[in-house]
N, C-alpha and C positions, 0 to 999 in steps of 0.2 A: 897778237895783241888785239883788241878789239879795235875794230874800225868805225870808230863812234861819228866821222861823217855820213858816212853811207847808213847809218843806224839812224840818224837823225833826219837823213835825207827820207828814208821809208817813213818812220813816223810822218814827217808833216805831209807828205803825199797821203798817203794812207787815212790819216786825219780830215783832209780837205776833200780827199773824194767820198770816203765813206761818212764823213762827220761822225768820228768817231774820238773822243778826244783824247788829246798826245797821252795825259796820264794816268788814261786803262791802256794805253798802246804801251808804255813803258813798264807798267803795272803786269801783263802779257810775256813782256821779255823776262822781268826778274823771276816772273814765278815757271818760266821754260828753264831759266840757269839751276832755281832749285832744286827741279826734277831731274836734269841731267847731272847733275853732281851725283846728286843721290841714287842715279839708277847706275852710274858708272863709276864714280869714285868715292861715294860713301856708304851708306845702309837705308836703308825704307825710315829707319827710327830717326833717324837725324832730324834736329830743328833746325833747319837751313835757312840763313835770312839774305839776300840782294837788296842792294841798295844802290842802282844806276844813277847818276849823277849828270844829267844832260850839258848842263851850264858848266860845271867845270868839267867834263868828260874823265869820270873817274865812276871807279866799280869799288865794292866791299862786297865781300860776301863774309859771312862771320857763320860760327856755330853755336847753339845755345847748349848748356851743358850747367847739371847741378854739382855744387861742391860736397863730395861726401867723404867719409874717410875711409870705404871699402867700396868699390867698384864692381857693381854687378852688371852695369848694363853700359858699357865703353861708347855708347853714340849717344847717351843722354846724360852721359854720368864724366867727372873730373876727379882725380883723387890732391889731395893737400901734395903727395908726393911731385904730384906731375908738373905742379903749377910752380914747381922751385923756387926763387927768392919771393916771388910773389904770393906763397899761402899764406904770409903772416897778414895780408889784407884782406882776407877771408874769413866768412866765418861758415860752419856746416850748413849746406841747403842753400846757400847762396846760389843765386843763379847770373849766369855772367857768360858774356858772348868772346868768341875765341874768333880772332881774327884770321883767316885762312887765306886771304886773297894771294897773297902774293906766293905763296906755295904753290896754290893753283896756276896762277900766271907762268910761275915756273917751269912747269911740268913740260916734258918732253912734247905729250900730244896736248896741248894747249889747244891746239886748233881742232883737232878733233873734236873736242869736247865744247868750243865754239859751235860747231857745225850742229850738234847733235842738237844743242840748245835751241840755234836759232831755226830748225827744222821745228820741232816742236812748238816754237813760237808763233812759225808762219800756220800750221796745222789750228791753232788756238783762235790767230786771227781771222782765219776764214772763216773759224767757227762763230766768234764773234761778228765778223761783218754778215753772217746770213741771220744772225739772230737779228741785229739791227736792223736787217731790210725787212724783219718779218714784223718786229716791232712799228716800225716805221708803217710799213703798211695796214697795222692793225689800228693806229692811229689816226690815220686817210679813212678806216671806214667806222670806224666806234658811233655809234647813233645812227648809221645806217642801214641796218638789219631790215632787211623787207623790203627795202627800197629799191629802185631803178637807178642807177647811173650812166650817163652814157658815154662813151671810149673811143679811142679809136684805137684798129688793130697795130701793132707795133712791129711784131713778128711772129711767123708761122711756122712752127715745128713740127715734126711727123705726128707727137700725141698730143701734144697742147698748142694752145694758141696764147700769146701774150699781149695784152693790152698795157697802153700808155694811158696812166690817170696821173694827173698836175706832176709831170715829167718821172713819174715813178712806173716799173714795170710790173704788171698785176696779172698773173697767170690763170688762164679759165681752162682745167684740168678737161682731162677728155671726156670723163664719166658725167660731167655738165655740161658737152656739146649738142648741138643738134644737128643732124648729117646733110640737113637741107641748107643751113646758113653757107654761104659764101664768105667764107675768113679769110680776106688777102689784104696785103698790107694797106693801111691808110684807110680802110674800110670801116664807118661807125657803128656801133650796136648799141642798144641798150642792155645793161645786164642786169641781172637779180645781183643785189648783195644779201646771200641764204644763210650765210654763219660768218660771226664774228664772236669769236673766242679767247679767253686770255687767263686760262685755267694752271694751277700748278703744275698741277702733272703733266699738262701741254705746253707745247711752246707758244706763242699767238699766232692765233690761225684765223684765215680768213678765206671763206669756198663761194666763189662766183658762179654761177648758173647762167644758162638761156634754155634750160631742159624742164626747171620745175613749173607748176601749173600757177604759184604765186607768182609767176614774169607778168602771165595775162593780166591777173587783176593788179598789177604794179603798172600796166601800162594802160589800161583804160582809167585809171586813176590819174594820169598824166593829162590825158584825152578827153577827159570828159567832168568837167567843172563842179558836176550836181553831185559826183560820189564825193571828193573834198570836203563840200559843204553839208552834207551830209543829208541830200533830197534824195540820192537813191546809194542801196546798196548791195553790195556784192556780194550775195551769201555764201557762194562755192563756186570753186572752178574744178574740174577735170580735164584732165588733158593726156590725148597719145602723142607728142613731140611732133612735129612736121606735117600730121596729118590733119587730126582737130581737136580743138577743146571745147567743150561745154561749159556756158556761164549762167547760172541761176540767180538771177537778181532780183531785188523788191524796192518798196516804197511804201514810206508809211502815209503820204500825202497821193490822197485819190483823183485829185487833176492830173500824177502826173502818169505816163506811162514809162517805166524805168526799162523796158526793151527798146523803146523809140528812141530813149533818150540816148542810150550806147550806141545806135543804130544813125541818128541823126539823119538832116536831111543829106540825100544823094550818097548814102552810107558813109559819110566823109568821115566819123570817129572810126565805125568799127574796119572798115578800109584802113587807116591810118596803122589800127594796132595789128590788120593782118600783114600789112608789109613789113611792118619791123618783124613780123614772124614768119618772113619767107614767105608768105601768102599761106599760111596755114589755116585752114577753114576753123569761120568760129561758130556756133549755135548759142544766140542768146534767149536764154527760157525765162519767163516770168514767174515765180515761187505763189505758191499762195496756200492756203487750207486745204480746198480739195485734192490728196493724193492722186486721188486717178485722174484729173486735169494736169495735174503737173508731170505726171507718166505719159501724157499723149502729148506734152509738149515735148519732155524732154527727146521724145523718140523723132522728133523733126528731122528730115525732112517726108518722112514717113506718113501716110492717114492712116489713125487707127480708129478702127470701130465703136470699140469699147474698149475698157478695163476693168478686171474683178481684183480685188486686194484683199490678200490676208495678212494681218496685222501681227498676228502670233508667229504666222511662218518666214513673214516678211518677203512675200513671194507676191509677184501681179502676173495674173494671166491675160494678155496682150492679145486682142483679136483683130486679125487683120485680113484684107483680100490678099489671093496668092500675089496677082501683081506688084503688091508692096513690100513686098519679103527682101527683094533686092537692094531698095531703100532703108528698112529697118537696120540690114546688118551692116550696111554697106561695106569696105574693103576691109578683108579680115576678120568681119564682127567688131569693129571698133565701134560703130553706131551705137549699137546695142549694150555693147559693154560701156561704155563710157556714161550712156542713161543710165545703166544699172547703178553704176558707182555714185552720179549723181542724185538719184533719189533713195540710194537706201535698199533697193529692193530687188532680187532676184527676179527676172524677166523671163518669161515665158511665151514663145510663138504660139499660136492657135490660128491657123488658116481656116476660114469660111467662104464658102462660096457666095457670091452676091445671091 
């Protein structure tokens, strides 16, 4: 027979630990019993009802069947003859419930039946717990998309970093990590909330990132009050994670220098962002109406003599002295590639003699 004390203890424990209502857990067990009955003792067509009463420590299993004169589907129908003396109490097409609890509990293999049902319930509960955790994380981050949150590293595994956020575990996947970051237990990081979705075709989903360029903009938003005040605007950020970012900035106020605003005295603001990005280099470029000047600035730290722009082909010829080439391309051509992405022009280098 069923050990209700064990069931009750398990339901109470899971309910408290995983914050799943007890009623929901009992429903899961009932559904597992239905599945086990149809799989091993009935048919897939059977309409099985299971009711577990935890308070009275009882279980009831019934089959729904329609009363008919001639049975065509025994799984769903029952004849008047089979009802014996009870037949007079029913009319054709009446829906009745046949109690099969005693039949089931008297089977020699009742323990096997219960074990199968228990395994099925365990799997469903595990999945429900996983879904519940996803929903809880979703609720924590809804409304925070494209913002940063400060979290502490709780656990580091081979392919993922698990952060603690309000006593909940949140995973930073390998694809969104930066190799230069030193992920160790108890270390704190600002992490970008890159995606928060809850569509019908997906489970609730939260994607965190330390890799995307939006992280750089969000960090400046924290350290530069003029940004969230609307005095300075970050127009675009391009990034090669752990190596370099380029930030294009502007201001509608003539008296404001947007580049200086992000740098500030003793470079304190930009250094705060760089430190958070494991000392990734950051170039801050002033935006403007003159595309050639913007391209010149975007190629910092190189000195550019002249820029010719072809707007139709979206290309730019950049004239430099030979000694400036290492600066303009930098490591693995990162500097020029980021500059090209920032301004939206393919940049051609032309060396000229002084």
